[in-house]
mmJSON file of the N, C-alpha and C atoms, coordinates in Angstrom:
{"data_MODEL":{"atom_site":{
"group_PDB":["ATOM","ATOM","ATOM","ATOM","ATOM","ATOM","ATOM","ATOM","ATOM","ATOM","ATOM","ATOM","ATOM","ATOM","ATOM","ATOM","ATOM","ATOM","ATOM","ATOM","ATOM","ATOM","ATOM","ATOM","ATOM","ATOM","ATOM","ATOM","ATOM","ATOM","ATOM","ATOM","ATOM","ATOM","ATOM","ATOM","ATOM","ATOM","ATOM","ATOM","ATOM","ATOM","ATOM","ATOM","ATOM","ATOM","ATOM","ATOM","ATOM","ATOM","ATOM","ATOM","ATOM","ATOM","ATOM","ATOM","ATOM","ATOM","ATOM","ATOM","ATOM","ATOM","ATOM","ATOM","ATOM","ATOM","ATOM","ATOM","ATOM","ATOM","ATOM","ATOM","ATOM","ATOM","ATOM","ATOM","ATOM","ATOM","ATOM","ATOM","ATOM","ATOM","ATOM","ATOM","ATOM","ATOM","ATOM","ATOM","ATOM","ATOM","ATOM","ATOM","ATOM","ATOM","ATOM","ATOM","ATOM","ATOM","ATOM","ATOM","ATOM","ATOM","ATOM","ATOM","ATOM","ATOM","ATOM","ATOM","ATOM","ATOM","ATOM","ATOM","ATOM","ATOM","ATOM","ATOM","ATOM","ATOM","ATOM","ATOM","ATOM","ATOM","ATOM","ATOM","ATOM","ATOM","ATOM","ATOM","ATOM","ATOM","ATOM","ATOM","ATOM","ATOM","ATOM","ATOM","ATOM","ATOM","ATOM","ATOM","ATOM","ATOM","ATOM","ATOM","ATOM","ATOM","ATOM","ATOM","ATOM","ATOM","ATOM","ATOM","ATOM","ATOM","ATOM","ATOM","ATOM","ATOM","ATOM","ATOM","ATOM","ATOM","ATOM","ATOM","ATOM","ATOM","ATOM","ATOM","ATOM","ATOM","ATOM","ATOM","ATOM","ATOM","ATOM","ATOM","ATOM","ATOM","ATOM","ATOM","ATOM","ATOM","ATOM","ATOM","ATOM","ATOM","ATOM","ATOM","ATOM","ATOM","ATOM","ATOM","ATOM","ATOM","ATOM","ATOM","ATOM","ATOM","ATOM","ATOM","ATOM","ATOM","ATOM","ATOM","ATOM","ATOM","ATOM","ATOM","ATOM","ATOM","ATOM","ATOM","ATOM","ATOM","ATOM","ATOM","ATOM","ATOM","ATOM","ATOM","ATOM","ATOM","ATOM","ATOM","ATOM","ATOM","ATOM","ATOM","ATOM","ATOM","ATOM","ATOM","ATOM","ATOM","ATOM","ATOM","ATOM","ATOM","ATOM","ATOM","ATOM","ATOM","ATOM","ATOM","ATOM","ATOM"],
"id":[1,2,3,4,5,6,7,8,9,10,11,12,13,14,15,16,17,18,19,20,21,22,23,24,25,26,27,28,29,30,31,32,33,34,35,36,37,38,39,40,41,42,43,44,45,46,47,48,49,50,51,52,53,54,55,56,57,58,59,60,61,62,63,64,65,66,67,68,69,70,71,72,73,74,75,76,77,78,79,80,81,82,83,84,85,86,87,88,89,90,91,92,93,94,95,96,97,98,99,100,101,102,103,104,105,106,107,108,109,110,111,112,113,114,115,116,117,118,119,120,121,122,123,124,125,126,127,128,129,130,131,132,133,134,135,136,137,138,139,140,141,142,143,144,145,146,147,148,149,150,151,152,153,154,155,156,157,158,159,160,161,162,163,164,165,166,167,168,169,170,171,172,173,174,175,176,177,178,179,180,181,182,183,184,185,186,187,188,189,190,191,192,193,194,195,196,197,198,199,200,201,202,203,204,205,206,207,208,209,210,211,212,213,214,215,216,217,218,219,220,221,222,223,224,225,226,227,228,229,230,231,232,233,234,235,236,237,238,239,240,241,242,243,244,245,246],
"type_symbol":["N","C","C","N","C","C","N","C","C","N","C","C","N","C","C","N","C","C","N","C","C","N","C","C","N","C","C","N","C","C","N","C","C","N","C","C","N","C","C","N","C","C","N","C","C","N","C","C","N","C","C","N","C","C","N","C","C","N","C","C","N","C","C","N","C","C","N","C","C","N","C","C","N","C","C","N","C","C","N","C","C","N","C","C","N","C","C","N","C","C","N","C","C","N","C","C","N","C","C","N","C","C","N","C","C","N","C","C","N","C","C","N","C","C","N","C","C","N","C","C","N","C","C","N","C","C","N","C","C","N","C","C","N","C","C","N","C","C","N","C","C","N","C","C","N","C","C","N","C","C","N","C","C","N","C","C","N","C","C","N","C","C","N","C","C","N","C","C","N","C","C","N","C","C","N","C","C","N","C","C","N","C","C","N","C","C","N","C","C","N","C","C","N","C","C","N","C","C","N","C","C","N","C","C","N","C","C","N","C","C","N","C","C","N","C","C","N","C","C","N","C","C","N","C","C","N","C","C","N","C","C","N","C","C","N","C","C","N","C","C","N","C","C","N","C","C"],
"label_atom_id":["N","CA","C","N","CA","C","N","CA","C","N","CA","C","N","CA","C","N","CA","C","N","CA","C","N","CA","C","N","CA","C","N","CA","C","N","CA","C","N","CA","C","N","CA","C","N","CA","C","N","CA","C","N","CA","C","N","CA","C","N","CA","C","N","CA","C","N","CA","C","N","CA","C","N","CA","C","N","CA","C","N","CA","C","N","CA","C","N","CA","C","N","CA","C","N","CA","C","N","CA","C","N","CA","C","N","CA","C","N","CA","C","N","CA","C","N","CA","C","N","CA","C","N","CA","C","N","CA","C","N","CA","C","N","CA","C","N","CA","C","N","CA","C","N","CA","C","N","CA","C","N","CA","C","N","CA","C","N","CA","C","N","CA","C","N","CA","C","N","CA","C","N","CA","C","N","CA","C","N","CA","C","N","CA","C","N","CA","C","N","CA","C","N","CA","C","N","CA","C","N","CA","C","N","CA","C","N","CA","C","N","CA","C","N","CA","C","N","CA","C","N","CA","C","N","CA","C","N","CA","C","N","CA","C","N","CA","C","N","CA","C","N","CA","C","N","CA","C","N","CA","C","N","CA","C","N","CA","C","N","CA","C","N","CA","C","N","CA","C","N","CA","C","N","CA","C","N","CA","C","N","CA","C","N","CA","C"],
"label_alt_id":[null,null,null,null,null,null,null,null,null,null,null,null,null,null,null,null,null,null,null,null,null,null,null,null,null,null,null,null,null,null,null,null,null,null,null,null,null,null,null,null,null,null,null,null,null,null,null,null,null,null,null,null,null,null,null,null,null,null,null,null,null,null,null,null,null,null,null,null,null,null,null,null,null,null,null,null,null,null,null,null,null,null,null,null,null,null,null,null,null,null,null,null,null,null,null,null,null,null,null,null,null,null,null,null,null,null,null,null,null,null,null,null,null,null,null,null,null,null,null,null,null,null,null,null,null,null,null,null,null,null,null,null,null,null,null,null,null,null,null,null,null,null,null,null,null,null,null,null,null,null,null,null,null,null,null,null,null,null,null,null,null,null,null,null,null,null,null,null,null,null,null,null,null,null,null,null,null,null,null,null,null,null,null,null,null,null,null,null,null,null,null,null,null,null,null,null,null,null,null,null,null,null,null,null,null,null,null,null,null,null,null,null,null,null,null,null,null,null,null,null,null,null,null,null,null,null,null,null,null,null,null,null,null,null,null,null,null,null,null,null,null,null,null,null,null,null],
"label_comp_id":["UNK","UNK","UNK","UNK","UNK","UNK","UNK","UNK","UNK","UNK","UNK","UNK","UNK","UNK","UNK","UNK","UNK","UNK","UNK","UNK","UNK","UNK","UNK","UNK","UNK","UNK","UNK","UNK","UNK","UNK","UNK","UNK","UNK","UNK","UNK","UNK","UNK","UNK","UNK","UNK","UNK","UNK","UNK","UNK","UNK","UNK","UNK","UNK","UNK","UNK","UNK","UNK","UNK","UNK","UNK","UNK","UNK","UNK","UNK","UNK","UNK","UNK","UNK","UNK","UNK","UNK","UNK","UNK","UNK","UNK","UNK","UNK","UNK","UNK","UNK","UNK","UNK","UNK","UNK","UNK","UNK","UNK","UNK","UNK","UNK","UNK","UNK","UNK","UNK","UNK","UNK","UNK","UNK","UNK","UNK","UNK","UNK","UNK","UNK","UNK","UNK","UNK","UNK","UNK","UNK","UNK","UNK","UNK","UNK","UNK","UNK","UNK","UNK","UNK","UNK","UNK","UNK","UNK","UNK","UNK","UNK","UNK","UNK","UNK","UNK","UNK","UNK","UNK","UNK","UNK","UNK","UNK","UNK","UNK","UNK","UNK","UNK","UNK","UNK","UNK","UNK","UNK","UNK","UNK","UNK","UNK","UNK","UNK","UNK","UNK","UNK","UNK","UNK","UNK","UNK","UNK","UNK","UNK","UNK","UNK","UNK","UNK","UNK","UNK","UNK","UNK","UNK","UNK","UNK","UNK","UNK","UNK","UNK","UNK","UNK","UNK","UNK","UNK","UNK","UNK","UNK","UNK","UNK","UNK","UNK","UNK","UNK","UNK","UNK","UNK","UNK","UNK","UNK","UNK","UNK","UNK","UNK","UNK","UNK","UNK","UNK","UNK","UNK","UNK","UNK","UNK","UNK","UNK","UNK","UNK","UNK","UNK","UNK","UNK","UNK","UNK","UNK","UNK","UNK","UNK","UNK","UNK","UNK","UNK","UNK","UNK","UNK","UNK","UNK","UNK","UNK","UNK","UNK","UNK","UNK","UNK","UNK","UNK","UNK","UNK","UNK","UNK","UNK","UNK","UNK","UNK"],
"label_asym_id":["A","A","A","A","A","A","A","A","A","A","A","A","A","A","A","A","A","A","A","A","A","A","A","A","A","A","A","A","A","A","A","A","A","A","A","A","A","A","A","A","A","A","A","A","A","A","A","A","A","A","A","A","A","A","A","A","A","A","A","A","A","A","A","A","A","A","A","A","A","A","A","A","A","A","A","A","A","A","A","A","A","A","A","A","A","A","A","A","A","A","A","A","A","A","A","A","A","A","A","A","A","A","A","A","A","A","A","A","A","A","A","A","A","A","A","A","A","A","A","A","A","A","A","A","A","A","A","A","A","A","A","A","A","A","A","A","A","A","A","A","A","A","A","A","A","A","A","A","A","A","A","A","A","A","A","A","A","A","A","A","A","A","A","A","A","A","A","A","A","A","A","A","A","A","A","A","A","A","A","A","A","A","A","A","A","A","A","A","A","A","A","A","A","A","A","A","A","A","A","A","A","A","A","A","A","A","A","A","A","A","A","A","A","A","A","A","A","A","A","A","A","A","A","A","A","A","A","A","A","A","A","A","A","A","A","A","A","A","A","A","A","A","A","A","A","A"],
"label_entity_id":["1","1","1","1","1","1","1","1","1","1","1","1","1","1","1","1","1","1","1","1","1","1","1","1","1","1","1","1","1","1","1","1","1","1","1","1","1","1","1","1","1","1","1","1","1","1","1","1","1","1","1","1","1","1","1","1","1","1","1","1","1","1","1","1","1","1","1","1","1","1","1","1","1","1","1","1","1","1","1","1","1","1","1","1","1","1","1","1","1","1","1","1","1","1","1","1","1","1","1","1","1","1","1","1","1","1","1","1","1","1","1","1","1","1","1","1","1","1","1","1","1","1","1","1","1","1","1","1","1","1","1","1","1","1","1","1","1","1","1","1","1","1","1","1","1","1","1","1","1","1","1","1","1","1","1","1","1","1","1","1","1","1","1","1","1","1","1","1","1","1","1","1","1","1","1","1","1","1","1","1","1","1","1","1","1","1","1","1","1","1","1","1","1","1","1","1","1","1","1","1","1","1","1","1","1","1","1","1","1","1","1","1","1","1","1","1","1","1","1","1","1","1","1","1","1","1","1","1","1","1","1","1","1","1","1","1","1","1","1","1","1","1","1","1","1","1"],
"label_seq_id":[1,1,1,2,2,2,3,3,3,4,4,4,5,5,5,6,6,6,7,7,7,8,8,8,9,9,9,10,10,10,11,11,11,12,12,12,13,13,13,14,14,14,15,15,15,16,16,16,17,17,17,18,18,18,19,19,19,20,20,20,21,21,21,22,22,22,23,23,23,24,24,24,25,25,25,26,26,26,27,27,27,28,28,28,29,29,29,30,30,30,31,31,31,32,32,32,33,33,33,34,34,34,35,35,35,36,36,36,37,37,37,38,38,38,39,39,39,40,40,40,41,41,41,42,42,42,43,43,43,44,44,44,45,45,45,46,46,46,47,47,47,48,48,48,49,49,49,50,50,50,51,51,51,52,52,52,53,53,53,54,54,54,55,55,55,56,56,56,57,57,57,58,58,58,59,59,59,60,60,60,61,61,61,62,62,62,63,63,63,64,64,64,65,65,65,66,66,66,67,67,67,68,68,68,69,69,69,70,70,70,71,71,71,72,72,72,73,73,73,74,74,74,75,75,75,76,76,76,77,77,77,78,78,78,79,79,79,80,80,80,81,81,81,82,82,82],
"pdbx_PDB_ins_code":[null,null,null,null,null,null,null,null,null,null,null,null,null,null,null,null,null,null,null,null,null,null,null,null,null,null,null,null,null,null,null,null,null,null,null,null,null,null,null,null,null,null,null,null,null,null,null,null,null,null,null,null,null,null,null,null,null,null,null,null,null,null,null,null,null,null,null,null,null,null,null,null,null,null,null,null,null,null,null,null,null,null,null,null,null,null,null,null,null,null,null,null,null,null,null,null,null,null,null,null,null,null,null,null,null,null,null,null,null,null,null,null,null,null,null,null,null,null,null,null,null,null,null,null,null,null,null,null,null,null,null,null,null,null,null,null,null,null,null,null,null,null,null,null,null,null,null,null,null,null,null,null,null,null,null,null,null,null,null,null,null,null,null,null,null,null,null,null,null,null,null,null,null,null,null,null,null,null,null,null,null,null,null,null,null,null,null,null,null,null,null,null,null,null,null,null,null,null,null,null,null,null,null,null,null,null,null,null,null,null,null,null,null,null,null,null,null,null,null,null,null,null,null,null,null,null,null,null,null,null,null,null,null,null,null,null,null,null,null,null,null,null,null,null,null,null],
"Cartn_x":[96.665,97.242,96.337,96.937,96.247,95.877,94.353,93.496,93.764,95.321,95.564,96.733,97.385,97.803,97.084,95.928,94.822,94.404,93.872,93.55,93.98,95.641,97.08,96.888,96.743,96.926,95.922,94.48,93.548,93.502,94.083,93.83,95.408,96.38,97.504,97.138,96.273,96.377,94.579,93.854,92.871,93.596,94.112,95.348,96.188,96.643,97.531,96.847,95.368,94.365,93.781,93.736,93.108,94.507,95.192,96.703,96.695,97.009,96.826,95.652,94.331,93.542,94.028,94.193,94.411,95.533,96.01,97.564,97.24,96.45,95.728,94.806,94.041,93.2,94.406,95.057,96.375,96.943,97.608,97.504,96.718,95.773,94.436,93.95,94.138,93.793,94.796,96.229,97.204,97.487,96.97,96.689,97.979,98.743,99.827,99.331,97.828,97.342,95.303,94.868,93.956,92.799,91.796,91.001,91.13,90.624,91.113,92.007,92.859,94.698,94.289,94.243,94.487,93.242,91.909,91.331,91.464,92.681,92.749,94.105,94.862,95.933,95.375,94.281,93.634,92.926,92.462,92.178,93.237,94.03,94.722,95.877,95.688,96.648,95.958,94.574,93.372,93.502,93.23,93.496,94.662,96.059,97.354,97.291,96.607,97.099,96.015,94.865,93.914,94.751,95.515,96.093,97.791,97.729,99.52,100.191,100.041,101.209,101.943,102.958,103.93,104.104,104.279,104.859,104.842,103.439,104.19,103.958,104.06,104.655,103.477,102.323,101.69,101.479,102.22,101.67,103.482,104.698,105.57,105.242,104.841,104.231,103.2,102.321,101.653,102.92,103.558,104.618,105.382,106.256,106.731,105.563,104.504,103.606,103.575,103.611,102.845,104.667,105.602,106.917,107.334,106.688,106.554,105.675,104.288,103.881,104.238,104.949,105.664,106.436,107.034,108.99,107.624,107.059,105.893,106.053,104.963,104.415,105.611,106.481,108.259,107.984,108.281,108.892,107.867,106.903,105.652,105.612,105.88,106.275,107.324,108.361,109.832,109.441,108.914,108.564,107.895,107.314,106.263,106.966,108.094,108.388,109.415,110.391,111.003,110.036],
"Cartn_y":[122.449,122.982,123.842,124.607,125.607,125.573,125.403,125.451,125.203,125.765,125.085,124.227,124.506,123.12,121.582,121.636,120.745,120.245,121.592,121.151,121.068,121.134,120.533,118.771,118.38,117.165,116.811,116.737,116.283,115.875,117.107,117.236,116.575,116.166,115.036,113.808,113.287,112.094,111.719,112.57,112.249,111.777,112.028,112.378,110.71,110.603,109.737,108.106,108.296,107.784,107.227,108.167,108.022,107.485,108.022,107.057,105.684,105.441,103.799,103.138,103.861,102.738,103.087,103.748,103.707,102.476,102.319,101.189,100.259,99.943,98.376,98.391,99.083,98.449,97.848,98.455,98.095,96.82,96.58,95.06,94.068,93.914,93.623,93.087,94.55,94.09,93.413,93.799,92.974,91.61,90.73,89.836,89.76,90.894,90.905,90.402,90.8,90.17,90.304,89.466,89.335,90.342,90.573,90.866,90.848,90.077,89.671,89.796,89.669,90.036,91.653,92.447,93.725,94.669,93.709,94.808,93.992,92.772,92.433,93.568,93.939,94.511,96.453,96.515,97.848,98.018,96.596,96.659,96.991,96.4,95.841,97.55,97.943,98.986,100.256,100.008,101.285,100.891,99.518,99.317,100.08,99.642,100.74,101.89,102.49,103.917,104.019,103.747,104.352,103.885,102.784,102.535,102.557,103.316,104.004,102.581,101.833,100.81,100.539,99.849,100.31,99.398,99.759,98.658,97.019,96.415,94.851,94.222,92.862,92.406,92.497,92.416,92.742,93.899,95.527,96.532,96.722,95.853,95.845,95.238,94.538,93.423,94.467,95.304,95.989,96.394,97.836,98.027,97.567,96.672,95.323,95.665,95.186,94.73,96.2,97.341,98.495,98.829,98.68,99.228,97.75,96.767,95.619,95.967,97.086,97.611,98.323,99.436,100.296,100.43,99.191,98.534,98.081,97.427,97.027,97.579,98.754,99.83,100.242,100.918,101.587,100.776,99.414,98.32,98.608,98.124,97.81,99.791,100.824,101.989,102.132,101.252,101.54,100.89,99.345,98.136,99.29,100.307,100.735,101.533,102.527,103.278,103.081,101.576,101.402,100.429],
"Cartn_z":[128.764,127.246,127.057,125.868,125.034,124.179,123.915,122.941,121.218,121.026,119.598,119.381,120.487,120.843,120.686,121.916,121.667,120.213,118.918,118.278,117.056,117.285,116.857,116.456,118.101,118.477,117.821,117.962,117.279,115.836,115.182,113.491,113.823,114.129,114.177,113.747,114.766,115.581,114.015,113.86,112.77,111.537,111.05,109.458,109.537,110.884,111.318,111.243,111.911,111.472,110.086,108.879,108.124,106.864,107.654,106.921,106.938,108.28,109.097,108.247,108.315,107.482,105.954,105.072,103.874,103.605,103.926,104.459,104.459,105.987,106.178,105.224,104.285,102.967,102.432,101.811,100.322,101.279,102.207,103.213,102.407,103.069,102.939,101.407,100.586,98.978,98.204,98.665,98.201,98.397,99.729,100.189,101.555,101.634,102.788,104.338,104.455,106.161,105.041,106.296,106.171,106.871,106.372,107.331,108.933,109.116,110.165,111.155,110.656,111.037,111.208,110.614,110.209,111.448,111.279,112.602,114.313,114.458,115.606,115.838,114.868,115.13,115.335,114.681,115.237,116.287,116.952,117.993,119.296,119.014,119.814,120.117,118.701,118.868,119.919,119.398,119.615,121.791,121.643,123.342,123.785,123.329,123.781,123.659,122.92,123.252,124.38,124.551,125.363,127.628,127.475,128.448,128.455,127.426,127.336,127.448,126.691,127.189,126.323,126.913,125.155,124.643,123.278,122.338,122.207,121.289,122.214,120.81,120.504,119.537,118.424,118.845,117.394,116.647,117.865,117.131,116.175,116.805,116.042,114.409,114.806,113.647,112.564,113.267,112.559,112.004,112.253,111.116,110.645,110.912,110.359,108.719,108.969,107.839,106.822,107.588,106.693,106.062,106.953,106.187,105.118,104.976,103.925,102.563,103.16,102.172,101.432,102.084,101.357,100.129,101.464,99.771,98.945,99.005,98.11,97.261,97.557,96.638,96.248,96.356,96.006,94.931,94.99,94.181,92.671,93.033,91.887,91.206,91.867,91.235,90.133,91.264,90.165,89.027,88.751,88.011,86.633,86.941,86.804,85.824,85.873,85.895,84.525,84.858,84.233,82.615],
"occupancy":[1.0,1.0,1.0,1.0,1.0,1.0,1.0,1.0,1.0,1.0,1.0,1.0,1.0,1.0,1.0,1.0,1.0,1.0,1.0,1.0,1.0,1.0,1.0,1.0,1.0,1.0,1.0,1.0,1.0,1.0,1.0,1.0,1.0,1.0,1.0,1.0,1.0,1.0,1.0,1.0,1.0,1.0,1.0,1.0,1.0,1.0,1.0,1.0,1.0,1.0,1.0,1.0,1.0,1.0,1.0,1.0,1.0,1.0,1.0,1.0,1.0,1.0,1.0,1.0,1.0,1.0,1.0,1.0,1.0,1.0,1.0,1.0,1.0,1.0,1.0,1.0,1.0,1.0,1.0,1.0,1.0,1.0,1.0,1.0,1.0,1.0,1.0,1.0,1.0,1.0,1.0,1.0,1.0,1.0,1.0,1.0,1.0,1.0,1.0,1.0,1.0,1.0,1.0,1.0,1.0,1.0,1.0,1.0,1.0,1.0,1.0,1.0,1.0,1.0,1.0,1.0,1.0,1.0,1.0,1.0,1.0,1.0,1.0,1.0,1.0,1.0,1.0,1.0,1.0,1.0,1.0,1.0,1.0,1.0,1.0,1.0,1.0,1.0,1.0,1.0,1.0,1.0,1.0,1.0,1.0,1.0,1.0,1.0,1.0,1.0,1.0,1.0,1.0,1.0,1.0,1.0,1.0,1.0,1.0,1.0,1.0,1.0,1.0,1.0,1.0,1.0,1.0,1.0,1.0,1.0,1.0,1.0,1.0,1.0,1.0,1.0,1.0,1.0,1.0,1.0,1.0,1.0,1.0,1.0,1.0,1.0,1.0,1.0,1.0,1.0,1.0,1.0,1.0,1.0,1.0,1.0,1.0,1.0,1.0,1.0,1.0,1.0,1.0,1.0,1.0,1.0,1.0,1.0,1.0,1.0,1.0,1.0,1.0,1.0,1.0,1.0,1.0,1.0,1.0,1.0,1.0,1.0,1.0,1.0,1.0,1.0,1.0,1.0,1.0,1.0,1.0,1.0,1.0,1.0,1.0,1.0,1.0,1.0,1.0,1.0,1.0,1.0,1.0,1.0,1.0,1.0],
"B_iso_or_equiv":[0.0,0.0,0.0,0.0,0.0,0.0,0.0,0.0,0.0,0.0,0.0,0.0,0.0,0.0,0.0,0.0,0.0,0.0,0.0,0.0,0.0,0.0,0.0,0.0,0.0,0.0,0.0,0.0,0.0,0.0,0.0,0.0,0.0,0.0,0.0,0.0,0.0,0.0,0.0,0.0,0.0,0.0,0.0,0.0,0.0,0.0,0.0,0.0,0.0,0.0,0.0,0.0,0.0,0.0,0.0,0.0,0.0,0.0,0.0,0.0,0.0,0.0,0.0,0.0,0.0,0.0,0.0,0.0,0.0,0.0,0.0,0.0,0.0,0.0,0.0,0.0,0.0,0.0,0.0,0.0,0.0,0.0,0.0,0.0,0.0,0.0,0.0,0.0,0.0,0.0,0.0,0.0,0.0,0.0,0.0,0.0,0.0,0.0,0.0,0.0,0.0,0.0,0.0,0.0,0.0,0.0,0.0,0.0,0.0,0.0,0.0,0.0,0.0,0.0,0.0,0.0,0.0,0.0,0.0,0.0,0.0,0.0,0.0,0.0,0.0,0.0,0.0,0.0,0.0,0.0,0.0,0.0,0.0,0.0,0.0,0.0,0.0,0.0,0.0,0.0,0.0,0.0,0.0,0.0,0.0,0.0,0.0,0.0,0.0,0.0,0.0,0.0,0.0,0.0,0.0,0.0,0.0,0.0,0.0,0.0,0.0,0.0,0.0,0.0,0.0,0.0,0.0,0.0,0.0,0.0,0.0,0.0,0.0,0.0,0.0,0.0,0.0,0.0,0.0,0.0,0.0,0.0,0.0,0.0,0.0,0.0,0.0,0.0,0.0,0.0,0.0,0.0,0.0,0.0,0.0,0.0,0.0,0.0,0.0,0.0,0.0,0.0,0.0,0.0,0.0,0.0,0.0,0.0,0.0,0.0,0.0,0.0,0.0,0.0,0.0,0.0,0.0,0.0,0.0,0.0,0.0,0.0,0.0,0.0,0.0,0.0,0.0,0.0,0.0,0.0,0.0,0.0,0.0,0.0,0.0,0.0,0.0,0.0,0.0,0.0,0.0,0.0,0.0,0.0,0.0,0.0],
"pdbx_formal_charge":[null,null,null,null,null,null,null,null,null,null,null,null,null,null,null,null,null,null,null,null,null,null,null,null,null,null,null,null,null,null,null,null,null,null,null,null,null,null,null,null,null,null,null,null,null,null,null,null,null,null,null,null,null,null,null,null,null,null,null,null,null,null,null,null,null,null,null,null,null,null,null,null,null,null,null,null,null,null,null,null,null,null,null,null,null,null,null,null,null,null,null,null,null,null,null,null,null,null,null,null,null,null,null,null,null,null,null,null,null,null,null,null,null,null,null,null,null,null,null,null,null,null,null,null,null,null,null,null,null,null,null,null,null,null,null,null,null,null,null,null,null,null,null,null,null,null,null,null,null,null,null,null,null,null,null,null,null,null,null,null,null,null,null,null,null,null,null,null,null,null,null,null,null,null,null,null,null,null,null,null,null,null,null,null,null,null,null,null,null,null,null,null,null,null,null,null,null,null,null,null,null,null,null,null,null,null,null,null,null,null,null,null,null,null,null,null,null,null,null,null,null,null,null,null,null,null,null,null,null,null,null,null,null,null,null,null,null,null,null,null,null,null,null,null,null,null],
"auth_seq_id":[1,1,1,2,2,2,3,3,3,4,4,4,5,5,5,6,6,6,7,7,7,8,8,8,9,9,9,10,10,10,11,11,11,12,12,12,13,13,13,14,14,14,15,15,15,16,16,16,17,17,17,18,18,18,19,19,19,20,20,20,21,21,21,22,22,22,23,23,23,24,24,24,25,25,25,26,26,26,27,27,27,28,28,28,29,29,29,30,30,30,31,31,31,32,32,32,33,33,33,34,34,34,35,35,35,36,36,36,37,37,37,38,38,38,39,39,39,40,40,40,41,41,41,42,42,42,43,43,43,44,44,44,45,45,45,46,46,46,47,47,47,48,48,48,49,49,49,50,50,50,51,51,51,52,52,52,53,53,53,54,54,54,55,55,55,56,56,56,57,57,57,58,58,58,59,59,59,60,60,60,61,61,61,62,62,62,63,63,63,64,64,64,65,65,65,66,66,66,67,67,67,68,68,68,69,69,69,70,70,70,71,71,71,72,72,72,73,73,73,74,74,74,75,75,75,76,76,76,77,77,77,78,78,78,79,79,79,80,80,80,81,81,81,82,82,82],
"auth_comp_id":["UNK","UNK","UNK","UNK","UNK","UNK","UNK","UNK","UNK","UNK","UNK","UNK","UNK","UNK","UNK","UNK","UNK","UNK","UNK","UNK","UNK","UNK","UNK","UNK","UNK","UNK","UNK","UNK","UNK","UNK","UNK","UNK","UNK","UNK","UNK","UNK","UNK","UNK","UNK","UNK","UNK","UNK","UNK","UNK","UNK","UNK","UNK","UNK","UNK","UNK","UNK","UNK","UNK","UNK","UNK","UNK","UNK","UNK","UNK","UNK","UNK","UNK","UNK","UNK","UNK","UNK","UNK","UNK","UNK","UNK","UNK","UNK","UNK","UNK","UNK","UNK","UNK","UNK","UNK","UNK","UNK","UNK","UNK","UNK","UNK","UNK","UNK","UNK","UNK","UNK","UNK","UNK","UNK","UNK","UNK","UNK","UNK","UNK","UNK","UNK","UNK","UNK","UNK","UNK","UNK","UNK","UNK","UNK","UNK","UNK","UNK","UNK","UNK","UNK","UNK","UNK","UNK","UNK","UNK","UNK","UNK","UNK","UNK","UNK","UNK","UNK","UNK","UNK","UNK","UNK","UNK","UNK","UNK","UNK","UNK","UNK","UNK","UNK","UNK","UNK","UNK","UNK","UNK","UNK","UNK","UNK","UNK","UNK","UNK","UNK","UNK","UNK","UNK","UNK","UNK","UNK","UNK","UNK","UNK","UNK","UNK","UNK","UNK","UNK","UNK","UNK","UNK","UNK","UNK","UNK","UNK","UNK","UNK","UNK","UNK","UNK","UNK","UNK","UNK","UNK","UNK","UNK","UNK","UNK","UNK","UNK","UNK","UNK","UNK","UNK","UNK","UNK","UNK","UNK","UNK","UNK","UNK","UNK","UNK","UNK","UNK","UNK","UNK","UNK","UNK","UNK","UNK","UNK","UNK","UNK","UNK","UNK","UNK","UNK","UNK","UNK","UNK","UNK","UNK","UNK","UNK","UNK","UNK","UNK","UNK","UNK","UNK","UNK","UNK","UNK","UNK","UNK","UNK","UNK","UNK","UNK","UNK","UNK","UNK","UNK","UNK","UNK","UNK","UNK","UNK","UNK"],
"auth_asym_id":["A","A","A","A","A","A","A","A","A","A","A","A","A","A","A","A","A","A","A","A","A","A","A","A","A","A","A","A","A","A","A","A","A","A","A","A","A","A","A","A","A","A","A","A","A","A","A","A","A","A","A","A","A","A","A","A","A","A","A","A","A","A","A","A","A","A","A","A","A","A","A","A","A","A","A","A","A","A","A","A","A","A","A","A","A","A","A","A","A","A","A","A","A","A","A","A","A","A","A","A","A","A","A","A","A","A","A","A","A","A","A","A","A","A","A","A","A","A","A","A","A","A","A","A","A","A","A","A","A","A","A","A","A","A","A","A","A","A","A","A","A","A","A","A","A","A","A","A","A","A","A","A","A","A","A","A","A","A","A","A","A","A","A","A","A","A","A","A","A","A","A","A","A","A","A","A","A","A","A","A","A","A","A","A","A","A","A","A","A","A","A","A","A","A","A","A","A","A","A","A","A","A","A","A","A","A","A","A","A","A","A","A","A","A","A","A","A","A","A","A","A","A","A","A","A","A","A","A","A","A","A","A","A","A","A","A","A","A","A","A","A","A","A","A","A","A"],
"auth_atom_id":["N","CA","C","N","CA","C","N","CA","C","N","CA","C","N","CA","C","N","CA","C","N","CA","C","N","CA","C","N","CA","C","N","CA","C","N","CA","C","N","CA","C","N","CA","C","N","CA","C","N","CA","C","N","CA","C","N","CA","C","N","CA","C","N","CA","C","N","CA","C","N","CA","C","N","CA","C","N","CA","C","N","CA","C","N","CA","C","N","CA","C","N","CA","C","N","CA","C","N","CA","C","N","CA","C","N","CA","C","N","CA","C","N","CA","C","N","CA","C","N","CA","C","N","CA","C","N","CA","C","N","CA","C","N","CA","C","N","CA","C","N","CA","C","N","CA","C","N","CA","C","N","CA","C","N","CA","C","N","CA","C","N","CA","C","N","CA","C","N","CA","C","N","CA","C","N","CA","C","N","CA","C","N","CA","C","N","CA","C","N","CA","C","N","CA","C","N","CA","C","N","CA","C","N","CA","C","N","CA","C","N","CA","C","N","CA","C","N","CA","C","N","CA","C","N","CA","C","N","CA","C","N","CA","C","N","CA","C","N","CA","C","N","CA","C","N","CA","C","N","CA","C","N","CA","C","N","CA","C","N","CA","C","N","CA","C","N","CA","C","N","CA","C","N","CA","C","N","CA","C","N","CA","C","N","CA","C"],
"pdbx_PDB_model_num":[1,1,1,1,1,1,1,1,1,1,1,1,1,1,1,1,1,1,1,1,1,1,1,1,1,1,1,1,1,1,1,1,1,1,1,1,1,1,1,1,1,1,1,1,1,1,1,1,1,1,1,1,1,1,1,1,1,1,1,1,1,1,1,1,1,1,1,1,1,1,1,1,1,1,1,1,1,1,1,1,1,1,1,1,1,1,1,1,1,1,1,1,1,1,1,1,1,1,1,1,1,1,1,1,1,1,1,1,1,1,1,1,1,1,1,1,1,1,1,1,1,1,1,1,1,1,1,1,1,1,1,1,1,1,1,1,1,1,1,1,1,1,1,1,1,1,1,1,1,1,1,1,1,1,1,1,1,1,1,1,1,1,1,1,1,1,1,1,1,1,1,1,1,1,1,1,1,1,1,1,1,1,1,1,1,1,1,1,1,1,1,1,1,1,1,1,1,1,1,1,1,1,1,1,1,1,1,1,1,1,1,1,1,1,1,1,1,1,1,1,1,1,1,1,1,1,1,1,1,1,1,1,1,1,1,1,1,1,1,1,1,1,1,1,1,1]
}}}
């Protein structure tokens, strides 16, 4: 792998991790999930990334919860504008 490509992958992964952490904090702060649930989801995700496993129920749940958070944020922003 070319060094530029490896660096791009590393930067992208780092940014994705930061975004995931920020959205997780919002989920917990809004009371959508508990801190323990979020930690468990991140732990399972990390294990799956390391083992290359396919998406499991916990990862799907994390994706669904993140989608719900985006919807909640969008709804809050729309109501604030009106």
